[in-house]
N, C-alpha and C positions, 0 to 999 in steps of 0.2 A: 865706701860711699857715705856711711853714717858712722857715728861713734859706737853703735851697737853691733853685735855680731850679725853678719849677713845671713839671712834666712833663705835666700834664693840661690840655689846651686847654679853653676854655670852650665848652660845647655850646650849640646853639640854645635860645633861651628857650622853656620849656614850663611848663605849670601843674603845680606840685608840691603834694603834700599838706602841710598845716600841720605844722610841726615844733616841738617844745618849744623855747622860747627859753632855758630854763635847766632843768637837771635835776641830780639828785644821786644818789649811790649808793643812797640810800633808795628812789628811784623804780624801781630794778631789782627783779626778782622776789625775793620774800622766800625765805630758805632754808627756812622752815617751811611754805610753801604747797605745795610739790611735793617729791617724792623728790629727793635730792641728785644732781646731774649731775656725773659725773667731770670732773676738770680736763682740758681738751682745747684743740685749736686747730682752727678751721674758717673758712670764708669768712664775711665779715661780712654781717649783715642790714641792710637800710635803716633799720630802727627803732633800730639801735645807733649811728647817726651821732653823736648827741649825747654818748653815753658815750665814744666814741673821742675826740671833741674835748676832753672834760674830762681824759682820761688824757694827751692830748698836752700840754695846758697845764701839767699838773703835772710832766710829764717834762721840759719846757723848763727849769723851775726847778731840776730835779735834774741835768740833763746839760749845759746850756749855761753859758758865762760869765755872771755875774750881770747885767752891763750889756746883753748881747744878749737874755737871757731877759726882762728888764723891758721892753725895747723891743718885742719881739714880742708880749708879752701886752697891752701898751698899744695896739698898732697894729691888732689884730684881735679881734673880739668872739667870744664862744662861739657866738652865732647865726650869724655869718659862717662860722666853722669847721664848724659843724654842716651848713650848706648845702653847703659844699665837699666834706665827707666823704659826704654823701648823693649828690651827683653822681658822686663817684669810685666809689661802690658800685653805683649803678643805671645809670650811663651812662659807663662807661670808654671811652676813645678806641679801644681794641681789646681783644680777648678776653684778651690776655696781661697786661693791667693788673689786678692782683689786690689785694684788701684782705682780710687775714686778722686774726682776733681770737683772743686767748687768753682762755678763759673759766674761771672758778672758780665752780662751782655756778651756772651761767647768768649770772654777773656778768662783764662785760668788764673784764679786768685788764691787757690788753696788746694791741698791734696791730702790724701790719707791712704794708708794701706791696712788691710785687714787680713790676718793669716791665722792658721792654727798655732796655738802656743807651743813653743819648743822648750819651755822651762822644765827642769827635771821633775818637778812635782806636779806637772800639768797632765790632764787627761786630754789627749789630742782630739778625741772625738767630741768633747764637750767644752773645753777651754780654748778661748781664742785670744788674740792679741791685736790691739791697735798698735801697729809697729812703727808707723810714721804718721805724723799729723802736723800740718803747718798751714797757716794763713799768711799770705804776703803782708808784711808789716804795713804798707800803705792802705791795705784793704781791711784792716782789722777794725773791730767795733762797728761792723755793719751787718751783723747777723750771719756772716759766712761760717764762723766757727760753730755756732749752734746747729746750723743746717748740716754741716759736715759731720758733726758728732752724732746727730740723729740718724743720718744716713749710714754711718758705720754700724750703729746698733741694729738698724733694720736689716742691713746686709748680713751681719753675723747671725742674726736670728733666722733669716731666710736660709742661711747655709747650714742650719741645724745645731748651732752652738747654744749653750745655755748660760755660759759665764764669759764675760769679757774682762780682759786685764790690760794694764797700761803701765809702762815704766816711766816714772816722772822724776826729774832731777830734784834732789832734796831741797834745793834753794829756789826752785822754780815756783814761787808762791802764786803767781798769776794763773798758771795752768792748773795747779792743784786746786785753787779756789774755784776755778771754772768747772772742774770735774766734780768737786765736792758738792757744788750747788746742783749739779745734774744727777746726784745720787751715788757717785762713786766714793769708795772708802779704802783705806789701807788694809791689806790682808796679812801684813807681817813680813812679806818678802822684801829683800833689799839686795843690792849688788853694787859693784864699782866698775866703771868703764873708763876708757881713756887711751892714751898713747901707750904703745908697747914698752917704751923706756920708763914709764911711770912718772914722767915729768909733769904730766897733767892727768889727774884722776877726778872723776865725777861720781858721787854717790847717788844712787837712785833708789826710790822706794816703789813698791808695786801697789797699784790701786786696782780694785775690781768692782764689778757690779753684776747682779743677776739680771739676765736679759730674757728669761723665759716669758712667754706670752701669758699674761695673767688670765686671759679669756680662753686659753686653749683647753 
């Protein structure tokens, strides 16, 4: 589903409600049907799995090298991604696996996942990872990214973590600048991810930040 190792193990097979195989932004609640909902970030709802999948596919094209983005989009369908997000929302492996969404008048315009870090040098009780983070390209530069980032930190702190980490592509200057401005910095960790045949490889560096409550 992502170019990074999957941190969510497959749960036992259960009967799930039917999910839409394809959806569009037009399927989401109309702005004229209900009073406008202020832009915000909250935990994702199961019914939003398809919208998260669509935002993720668009974000791949926006954030990843073209060859890797095309490979990922061709290898996994919207239906498969929807099912994976449904499982992540409804049956996470433990309570500290969270899926957050940024909403614009009830429309999903971004998402993030926060999880215990699985890095070999991590302390799982204290070190966390922002594993997925994306804002729909048409909705960028409207404050959704900052709200989503702040919500990730607040969620991780509430879950008892003291340090947050984030793997960032070495050439993803825009994301790195965004995080650096928010107080994140490299901690010396790096890795390479990509296709199994090594036709496409992406180098990533690890950023981190101390999220302990200064007033605690």
